[in-house]
C-alpha positions as CSV (number, residue, x, y, z in Angstrom):
1,M,0.0,-0.2,0.2
2,V,1.4,3.5,-1.2
3,D,2.3,5.4,2.0
4,L,1.8,9.6,2.2
5,E,2.6,9.6,5.8
6,G,4.2,12.9,6.3
7,K,3.7,14.3,2.8
8,V,1.6,17.5,2.0
9,A,0.0,18.1,-0.7
10,L,-2.3,20.7,-2.9
11,I,-5.1,19.1,-5.3
12,T,-6.6,21.7,-7.6
13,G,-10.3,20.9,-8.8
14,G,-10.6,18.8,-5.4
15,A,-14.3,19.3,-4.8
16,R,-15.6,16.3,-6.7
17,G,-14.8,13.4,-9.4
18,Q,-11.3,12.6,-9.4
19,G,-9.9,15.3,-7.7
20,A,-12.1,14.5,-4.6
21,A,-11.1,10.6,-4.9
22,E,-7.5,11.8,-4.7
23,A,-8.0,14.0,-1.7
24,R,-9.6,11.0,0.2
25,L,-7.2,8.4,-0.6
26,F,-4.4,10.8,0.4
27,V,-5.9,11.7,3.4
28,A,-6.4,7.8,4.1
29,R,-2.6,7.1,3.2
30,G,-1.3,9.4,5.9
31,A,-1.2,12.9,4.2
32,K,-2.3,16.6,4.9
33,V,-4.2,17.9,2.0
34,V,-5.3,21.3,0.7
35,I,-8.3,20.9,-1.6
36,T,-8.9,23.6,-3.9
37,D,-11.9,24.3,-6.4
38,V,-14.0,27.3,-7.6
39,L,-17.1,25.0,-6.4
40,T,-17.0,26.3,-3.0
41,D,-19.7,24.4,-1.1
42,E,-18.7,21.2,-2.2
43,G,-15.1,21.7,-1.6
44,R,-15.8,22.7,1.9
45,A,-17.9,19.7,2.4
46,L,-15.3,17.5,1.6
47,A,-12.7,18.9,3.6
48,E,-14.7,19.2,6.8
49,S,-15.6,15.3,6.2
50,L,-12.1,14.5,6.4
51,G,-11.5,16.0,9.1
52,G,-8.0,18.0,10.3
53,A,-6.4,16.3,7.6
54,A,-7.6,18.7,5.1
55,R,-8.3,22.2,4.5
56,F,-10.6,23.7,1.4
57,V,-9.4,26.8,-0.1
58,R,-11.4,28.4,-3.4
59,H,-9.2,28.6,-6.5
60,D,-9.3,29.9,-9.4
61,V,-6.3,28.4,-11.4
62,T,-5.8,31.1,-13.6
63,D,-5.3,33.5,-10.9
64,D,-1.4,33.7,-9.6
65,D,-2.4,35.2,-6.3
66,D,-5.1,32.5,-5.7
67,W,-2.0,30.2,-6.3
68,N,0.0,32.1,-3.6
69,A,-2.7,31.8,-1.2
70,A,-3.6,28.2,-2.0
71,I,0.0,27.4,-1.0
72,A,0.2,29.5,2.0
73,V,-2.8,27.8,3.5
74,A,-0.1,24.2,2.8
75,L,2.7,26.0,4.4
76,G,0.8,27.9,7.4
77,E,-1.7,25.1,8.2
78,F,0.5,22.1,7.4
79,G,4.0,23.1,7.3
80,G,4.9,22.6,3.7
81,L,4.6,21.5,0.2
82,H,5.3,17.9,-1.1
83,A,2.9,16.9,-3.7
84,L,1.0,19.3,-6.4
85,V,-1.9,17.4,-8.3
86,N,-3.0,19.8,-11.2
87,N,-6.6,18.0,-11.6
88,A,-8.6,21.2,-12.5
89,A,-9.9,21.3,-15.9
90,I,-13.1,22.2,-17.6
91,Y,-14.3,20.1,-20.7
92,T,-15.9,20.8,-23.8
93,R,-16.9,18.7,-27.0
94,K,-17.6,20.4,-30.0
95,P,-16.3,20.2,-33.9
96,L,-13.6,22.5,-34.1
97,V,-15.4,25.0,-36.7
98,D,-17.9,25.5,-33.9
99,T,-15.2,26.2,-31.6
100,E,-15.1,30.1,-30.7
101,P,-11.4,31.3,-30.6
102,E,-12.6,32.9,-27.1
103,E,-13.8,29.0,-25.9
104,F,-10.5,27.3,-27.0
105,D,-8.3,30.1,-25.4
106,R,-10.7,30.0,-21.7
107,I,-9.8,26.1,-22.1
108,L,-6.1,26.5,-22.5
109,R,-6.1,29.1,-19.8
110,V,-7.9,26.7,-17.2
111,N,-6.0,23.4,-18.3
112,L,-2.8,24.3,-19.2
113,T,-1.8,27.4,-18.2
114,G,-3.3,27.1,-14.9
115,A,-0.9,24.4,-14.4
116,F,2.0,25.8,-15.6
117,R,1.0,28.9,-13.6
118,G,0.8,25.9,-10.6
119,I,4.1,24.6,-11.5
120,R,5.7,27.8,-11.1
121,A,4.2,28.5,-7.7
122,A,5.1,25.1,-6.2
123,V,8.5,25.1,-7.1
124,T,10.0,27.2,-4.4
125,P,8.1,25.8,-1.5
126,M,9.3,22.1,-2.9
127,V,12.8,23.2,-3.1
128,Q,12.6,24.1,0.8
129,A,10.6,21.0,1.6
130,G,13.9,19.1,-0.1
131,G,11.9,18.0,-3.5
132,G,8.8,16.9,-4.3
133,S,6.1,15.3,-7.0
134,I,3.9,16.9,-9.2
135,V,1.1,15.0,-11.1
136,N,-0.4,16.6,-14.3
137,I,-3.9,15.2,-15.0
138,S,-3.6,14.9,-19.2
139,S,-6.0,12.7,-20.8
140,Q,-6.2,10.4,-23.3
141,A,-6.8,12.7,-25.4
142,G,-3.5,13.6,-25.0
143,L,-2.3,10.7,-26.4
144,E,-4.2,10.5,-29.6
145,G,-6.2,12.8,-31.6
146,L,-10.4,12.6,-31.1
147,R,-13.3,14.1,-33.2
148,S,-14.8,17.1,-31.6
149,H,-12.0,17.6,-29.0
150,S,-9.9,20.3,-30.5
151,A,-9.7,22.6,-27.8
152,Y,-9.6,20.3,-25.2
153,G,-7.4,18.3,-26.6
154,S,-4.9,20.8,-27.4
155,S,-5.0,21.5,-23.9
156,K,-4.2,17.9,-22.7
157,W,-1.3,17.6,-25.4
158,G,-0.2,20.8,-24.3
159,L,0.0,19.7,-20.6
160,R,1.6,16.1,-21.4
161,G,5.0,18.3,-23.6
162,L,4.7,20.7,-20.4
163,T,5.4,17.8,-17.8
164,K,8.2,16.6,-20.0
165,M,9.7,20.1,-20.5
166,A,9.3,20.6,-16.5
167,A,10.7,17.4,-15.7
168,M,14.1,18.1,-17.2
169,E,14.3,21.4,-15.4
170,L,13.1,20.6,-12.3
171,G,14.9,17.0,-11.9
172,P,17.9,18.2,-10.5
173,Q,15.9,20.4,-7.7
174,G,14.4,16.9,-6.7
175,I,11.1,18.0,-8.1
176,R,9.7,15.0,-10.2
177,V,7.1,15.5,-12.8
178,N,4.8,13.2,-14.6
179,S,1.7,13.2,-16.5
180,V,-1.5,10.5,-15.8
181,H,-3.7,9.8,-18.8
182,P,-7.4,9.0,-17.9
183,G,-9.5,7.2,-20.3
184,P,-13.1,6.9,-19.9
185,I,-13.7,7.6,-16.1
186,A,-17.1,8.2,-14.5
187,T,-17.3,11.9,-13.2
188,P,-19.7,14.5,-13.0
189,M,-17.8,15.9,-16.1
190,I,-18.9,13.2,-18.2
191,P,-22.3,12.5,-16.8
192,Q,-23.5,10.2,-19.7
193,L,-20.8,7.3,-18.6
194,T,-22.3,4.0,-16.6
195,T,-20.2,1.9,-14.6
196,G,-20.0,-1.8,-13.8
197,P,-18.9,-4.9,-15.7
198,G,-19.9,-4.4,-19.6
199,S,-20.3,-0.5,-19.3
200,Y,-17.7,0.2,-21.9
201,P,-17.7,-3.2,-23.8
202,T,-15.1,-1.7,-26.7
203,L,-12.3,-1.8,-24.0
204,P,-10.0,-4.7,-23.0
205,L,-11.7,-4.2,-19.8
206,Q,-14.8,-3.8,-20.5
207,R,-15.8,-1.4,-18.3
208,T,-15.9,2.4,-17.4
209,G,-13.0,3.4,-14.8
210,L,-13.8,5.2,-11.9
211,P,-12.3,8.1,-9.9
212,E,-10.7,5.7,-7.6
213,D,-9.0,4.1,-10.5
214,V,-6.8,7.4,-11.3
215,A,-6.3,8.4,-7.4
216,E,-4.6,5.0,-6.6
217,L,-1.9,6.1,-9.7
218,V,-1.6,9.8,-8.5
219,A,-1.0,8.4,-5.1
220,F,1.9,6.2,-6.3
221,L,3.4,8.8,-8.4
222,A,3.5,11.4,-5.2
223,S,4.8,8.8,-3.0
224,D,8.5,8.0,-2.5
225,A,8.1,4.7,-4.2
226,A,7.9,6.3,-7.2
227,A,11.2,8.2,-6.7
228,Y,13.2,7.4,-9.9
229,I,10.1,8.0,-12.2
230,T,10.0,11.3,-13.6
231,G,8.8,12.6,-17.3
232,A,6.5,9.8,-17.5
233,E,3.5,9.3,-19.4
234,V,1.2,6.6,-17.8
235,S,-2.2,5.5,-19.0
236,V,-5.3,4.7,-16.5
237,D,-7.8,3.4,-19.4
238,G,-8.7,0.2,-19.1
239,G,-6.7,-0.7,-22.2
240,L,-7.9,2.0,-24.3
241,S,-4.5,3.0,-25.7
242,A,-3.6,-0.6,-26.7
243,G,-6.6,-0.8,-29.0
244,K,-10.4,-1.4,-29.5
245,F,-12.0,-4.4,-29.7
246,F,-14.6,-5.3,-32.9
247,V,-18.1,-5.7,-31.1
248,P,-20.0,-6.5,-33.8
249,N,-23.5,-5.6,-31.7
250,V,-22.2,-2.0,-30.4
251,I,-20.8,-1.3,-34.2
252,E,-24.2,-1.9,-35.8
253,S,-26.1,0.0,-33.2
């Protein structure tokens, strides 16, 4: 079992979905967690349910002052910062020609530039802590082209590339940077997905993923068990990146 005892983590987009699953697991494994999000009510309720090991901060990842305030809570309440999970994202599915430039820019500001701002803000406190781990939540859409994902996919490809660059630059300072690439995960962001056996028959594992499936990988990458892993891109996708099954009844429908 991954041990996060003594770690302090900041998880963006942590009020629900994958971020909330990560926050719960981190606390269960011994970490102190600062949960950040623009969803104030849900974020506060989650932090309260986790007790003294968690704090909530309302946080817009496109704002440097908000980043500084969130990190100040980690330092002031828990005494350091050892892990950053750049999980916050917004999602759209729309043909390229129907995507307005302003919408494209907004998605990049949150999903890509927001993570960039967070990495910059985290470097100094992580160096002061003796090193750390940054986990960027990219996507299957950051590994292959998907129709109607021009804005979202571009942001996730960019985050994949940013991960590589940051790993190169920050490794000598003891900071590891990796990207996680979830496939179809049942979260409020994609409410139409069902769960359980057979819920995604064209995958090798034949089911939709759960937020907890992603959280386990993120916890591992944040832990000392992953001390020699940086610049990696890891899929948690039920085998989607391996290929797709041919299921006649699905194709015909």
